[in-house]
ZAMARGU-4260 file (C-alpha; in steps of 0.2 Angstrom, whole numbers, plus 5000, padded with zeros to 4 digits):
<rodrens>
0) 4975/4971/4696 | 4959/4970/4706 | 4960/4979/4722 | 4951/4973/4738 | 4943/4985/4750
5) 4951/4982/4767 | 4938/4983/4780 | 4943/4991/4796 | 4947/4979/4811 | 4932/4978/4823
10) 4936/4978/4841 | 4925/4966/4851 | 4922/4966/4869 | 4915/4950/4878 | 4905/4950/4894
15) 4919/4940/4901 | 4931/4954/4897 | 4919/4966/4906 | 4917/4956/4921 | 4936/4952/4922
20) 4940/4971/4921 | 4927/4973/4935 | 4936/4960/4945 | 4953/4969/4944 | 4945/4985/4949
25) 4937/4977/4964 | 4953/4968/4969 | 4962/4985/4969 | 4948/4992/4980 | 4948/4978/4992
30) 4967/4980/4994 | 4966/4998/4998 | 4950/5001/5006 | 4946/4984/5013 | 4956/4986/5029
35) 4948/5003/5033 | 4932/5007/5041 | 4920/5015/5029 | 4906/5019/5041 | 4915/5026/5057
40) 4928/5040/5059 | 4944/5032/5066 | 4948/5047/5077 | 4943/5038/5093 | 4954/5024/5089
45) 4969/5035/5090 | 4984/5033/5079 | 4978/5018/5068 | 4993/5007/5063 | 4988/5008/5045
50) 4973/5015/5036 | 4967/5023/5019 | 4969/5042/5020 | 4964/5057/5009 | 4968/5075/5009
55) 4954/5088/5005 | 4960/5102/4993 | 4942/5109/4993 | 4943/5113/5012 | 4962/5117/5012
60) 4967/5123/4995 | 4982/5132/5002 | 4989/5115/5007 | 4997/5114/4990 | 5010/5127/4994
65) 5010/5128/5013 | 5016/5113/5023 | 5008/5118/5039 | 4991/5117/5031 | 4993/5098/5026
70) 4980/5087/5034 | 4973/5070/5032 | 4955/5062/5033 | 4950/5044/5035 | 4939/5034/5023
75) 4923/5037/5032 | 4925/5056/5033 | 4930/5056/5015 | 4913/5049/5011 | 4902/5058/5024
80) 4910/5074/5027 | 4919/5078/5011 | 4907/5072/4997 | 4909/5081/4981 | 4926/5089/4986
85) 4942/5088/4977 | 4951/5074/4987 | 4969/5067/4985 | 4970/5048/4987 | 4985/5045/4998
90) 4984/5026/4998 | 4988/5020/5015 | 4998/5028/5029 | 5004/5022/5046 | 5001/5028/5064
95) 4989/5042/5059 | 4973/5050/5067 | 4960/5058/5057 | 4960/5077/5056 | 4943/5080/5050
100) 4935/5093/5061 | 4951/5094/5071 | 4964/5107/5074 | 4971/5106/5056 | 4953/5108/5049
105) 4944/5120/5061 | 4932/5126/5048 | 4925/5108/5044 | 4912/5100/5055 | 4914/5082/5056
110) 4897/5073/5054 | 4903/5057/5062 | 4913/5063/5077 | 4911/5081/5080 | 4922/5083/5096
115) 4940/5082/5091 | 4948/5094/5103 | 4965/5086/5105 | 4979/5090/5092 | 4986/5076/5082
120) 5004/5079/5087 | 5010/5062/5081 | 5003/5063/5064 | 5017/5065/5050 | 5013/5074/5034
125) 5025/5072/5019 | 5023/5080/5002 | 5009/5068/4997 | 4997/5078/5007 | 5000/5092/4995
130) 4998/5081/4980 | 5017/5080/4976 | 5027/5064/4975 | 5045/5057/4972 | 5061/5066/4972
135) 5055/5076/4957 | 5041/5084/4968 | 5028/5082/4954 | 5009/5078/4955 | 5003/5061/4949
140) 4998/5059/4936 | 5009/5073/4929 | 5000/5084/4916 | 5017/5090/4910 | 5025/5073/4908
145) 5018/5058/4898 | 5032/5046/4902 | 5025/5029/4907 | 5034/5024/4923 | 5029/5013/4938
150) 5028/5022/4955 | 5034/5012/4971 | 5031/5017/4989 | 5045/5018/5002 | 5040/5009/5017
155) 5050/5021/5029 | 5045/5038/5023 | 5029/5032/5014 | 5032/5044/4999 | 5030/5037/4981
160) 5044/5037/4969 | 5046/5034/4950 | 5057/5019/4947 | 5068/5030/4935 | 5072/5042/4950
165) 5077/5029/4962 | 5096/5031/4958 | 5099/5012/4955 | 5114/5004/4947 | 5103/4993/4936
170) 5084/4992/4933 | 5074/4982/4945 | 5059/4971/4942 | 5049/4978/4957 | 5036/4965/4955
175) 5049/4952/4962 | 5050/4962/4978 | 5039/4965/4993 | 5045/4981/4999 | 5057/4996/4995
180) 5067/5008/5005 | 5072/5024/4995 | 5089/5031/4995 | 5086/5045/5007 | 5079/5033/5020
185) 5094/5021/5017 | 5106/5036/5021 | 5096/5041/5036 | 5095/5022/5043 | 5113/5016/5040
190) 5110/5000/5049 | 5099/4994/5034 | 5114/4994/5023 | 5122/4979/5033 | 5107/4968/5029
195) 5107/4971/5010 | 5112/4955/5001 | 5112/4946/5018 | 5093/4941/5018 | 5089/4928/5004
200) 5071/4924/5006 | 5058/4920/5019 | 5067/4905/5026 | 5086/4908/5024 | 5099/4921/5029
205) 5117/4921/5027 | 5118/4920/5046 | 5117/4901/5042 | 5100/4899/5051 | 5109/4901/5068
210) 5098/4902/5083 | 5104/4915/5096 | 5100/4910/5113 | 5106/4912/5131 | 5105/4895/5140
215) 5112/4892/5157 | 5119/4875/5158 | 5126/4873/5141 | 5145/4872/5138 | 5153/4888/5142
220) 5165/4887/5127 | 5150/4889/5115 | 5141/4903/5125 | 5149/4920/5124 | 5151/4929/5141
225) 5140/4943/5144 | 5154/4955/5145 | 5160/4950/5128 | 5143/4952/5120 | 5141/4969/5127
230) 5158/4974/5121 | 5155/4967/5104 | 5141/4979/5100 | 5131/4979/5084 | 5146/4980/5073
235) 5154/4964/5079 | 5141/4951/5083 | 5144/4936/5094 | 5134/4921/5089 | 5133/4902/5092
240) 5127/4888/5081 | 5116/4875/5089 | 5119/4858/5082 | 5102/4849/5079 | 5110/4833/5086
245) 5113/4841/5102 | 5098/4835/5113 | 5100/4849/5126 | 5101/4863/5113 | 5086/4855/5103
250) 5076/4855/5119 | 5080/4873/5122 | 5074/4877/5104 | 5058/4867/5106 | 5054/4876/5122
255) 5056/4892/5112 | 5068/4900/5125 | 5069/4919/5123 | 5082/4926/5111 | 5095/4935/5121
260) 5094/4954/5121 | 5112/4955/5124 | 5118/4946/5108 | 5118/4956/5092 | 5115/4947/5076
265) 5117/4962/5064 | 5128/4957/5050 | 5146/4962/5052 | 5152/4979/5046 | 5171/4976/5048
270) 5183/4980/5034 | 5183/4962/5028 | 5164/4961/5028 | 5156/4960/5011 | 5143/4973/5008
275) 5131/4971/4994 | 5123/4989/4995 | 5130/5001/4983 | 5118/5017/4982 | 5101/5022/4980
280) 5085/5013/4985 | 5085/4995/4991 | 5072/4981/4987 | 5067/4968/5000 | 5059/4951/4999
285) 5044/4945/5008 | 5047/4942/5027 | 5064/4951/5027 | 5059/4961/5043 | 5059/4946/5054
290) 5078/4944/5052 | 5082/4962/5059 | 5092/4960/5075 | 5081/4963/5091 | 5095/4965/5104
295) 5094/4980/5116 | 5106/4990/5107 | 5097/4988/5090 | 5080/4991/5097 | 5087/5007/5105
300) 5094/5012/5087 | 5077/5009/5079 | 5068/5020/5092 | 5081/5034/5090 | 5078/5033/5071
305) 5059/5032/5073 | 5058/5015/5064 | 5052/5004/5077 | 5037/4999/5066 | 5049/4988/5056
310) 5048/4975/5069 | 5029/4975/5069 | 5022/4962/5057 | 5005/4971/5056 | 5014/4987/5049
315) 5016/4980/5031 | 5005/4985/5017 | 5004/4966/5013 | 4996/4962/5030 | 4984/4977/5028
320) 4978/4971/5011 | 4976/4953/5016 | 4965/4959/5030 | 4954/4969/5018 | 4953/4954/5006
325) 4948/4942/5020 | 4934/4953/5025 | 4926/4953/5008 | 4932/4936/5002 | 4916/4927/5009
330) 4905/4937/4998 | 4913/4932/4982 | 4918/4945/4968 | 4906/4953/4955 | 4916/4943/4942
335) 4912/4926/4951 | 4894/4931/4953 | 4893/4938/4936 | 4900/4923/4927 | 4888/4912/4937
340) 4873/4922/4932 | 4879/4925/4914 | 4880/4906/4911 | 4861/4905/4915 | 4856/4918/4901
345) 4853/4914/4883 | 4864/4920/4869 | 4852/4933/4863 | 4851/4941/4881 | 4870/4941/4882
350) 4871/4950/4865 | 4858/4963/4871 | 4867/4966/4887 | 4884/4969/4878 | 4876/4981/4866
355) 4869/4991/4880 | 4885/4991/4889 | 4895/4997/4874 | 4882/5011/4871 | 4883/5016/4889
360) 4902/5017/4890 | 4903/5026/4873 | 4891/5039/4880 | 4900/5040/4897 | 4917/5043/4889
365) 4910/5057/4879 | 4902/5064/4894 | 4918/5064/4905 | 4928/5071/4890 | 4919/5087/4893
370) 4925/5089/4911 | 4943/5085/4905 | 4942/5098/4892 | 4935/5111/4904 | 4946/5105/4919
375) 4931/5103/4930 | 4929/5090/4944 | 4916/5077/4941 | 4903/5076/4956 | 4891/5063/4961
380) 4877/5074/4955 | 4884/5074/4938 | 4885/5056/4937 | 4868/5053/4943 | 4861/5066/4931
385) 4870/5057/4917 | 4862/5040/4921 | 4845/5048/4924 | 4846/5055/4906 | 4852/5039/4899
390) 4838/5029/4907 | 4825/5042/4901 | 4832/5040/4883 | 4831/5022/4884 | 4813/5022/4890
395) 4807/5034/4876 | 4816/5024/4863 | 4803/5015/4852 | 4803/4996/4855 | 4814/4997/4870
400) 4811/4986/4885 | 4817/4985/4902 | 4836/4984/4904 | 4842/4966/4906 | 4844/4962/4925
405) 4855/4948/4932 | 4862/4956/4948 | 4857/4948/4965
</rodrens>
């Protein structure tokens, strides 16, 4: 029988694939960095509601083992004051003031804002500032564990957790949810358990879409007395349904009368109340925070627990990312610009560009593998040296012309 030689499969990369990959990288960059200031230190702005942060292990190597040495720097300082340093990307944190050149980093001279005399007493430093994550307290990526697992950030403590370590009764598709609260924060904030399973989506709740108001002049039988409301407390809410056919009530709704701070709308916690929460972490749909009760008692509860930020719509990571995307949206992505310019090139030029790209990526991969093998940090100078050498080889290669150019 005649045997046929099977040729190995060839992997092809199109220019569209390259540009699409670039678009995905840019999308991530816009989401994380777009809402932060890359040119100015944020120290003078005080405790910024949310910003991209970094921890510098070159300046404070002992931060890995000493909690008192943990510190965080803003995006601009990471670029201007800590270039070529070993930095930990901390994604975003809330209510944080930059430590670069401050009390926690006295040996560092901030180039952007040298005078930082006041201590950042309100900053909070979790284990992420030491390069550790999750309840397993391991680095990410973990050099001793190759299990592929998604990590999700808790919106309360802002630590990151492997989904397999969230102590869930059943696996969750985290992409279907907007936010997560870890099991430890659910235990520390017991009131959140009352809302689990009670908030369905952005527009509906099991509170039957009732509107809590305190309107003088309405029928007394439908409005609970102040004494009753105060006595009820968070665990036994008093509420009144407004019939849309009631002209007086509708007028009150249209006038956007203030919600009574004396009426608690937290779901019941009595013995007959159904509670969907079992254990571990909880996952929440987009917009769930607006259904949290804002009566006096509940607001005091949030304050005591240090979670007042749950009532701030600008606190969410989604809001922060949207701001960043809007800032850069008018410019258009490299994918959009690249596809537009690519369509104007002839087939031969496209092939030359792709050949040059594949050659460059292969060389770059080999170059970076050396650093991985030697456990060295890649600096900007290393990258500049690599491309300088690559350009020199291309110029000295017989018959080589200038590289294709299609950037604006």
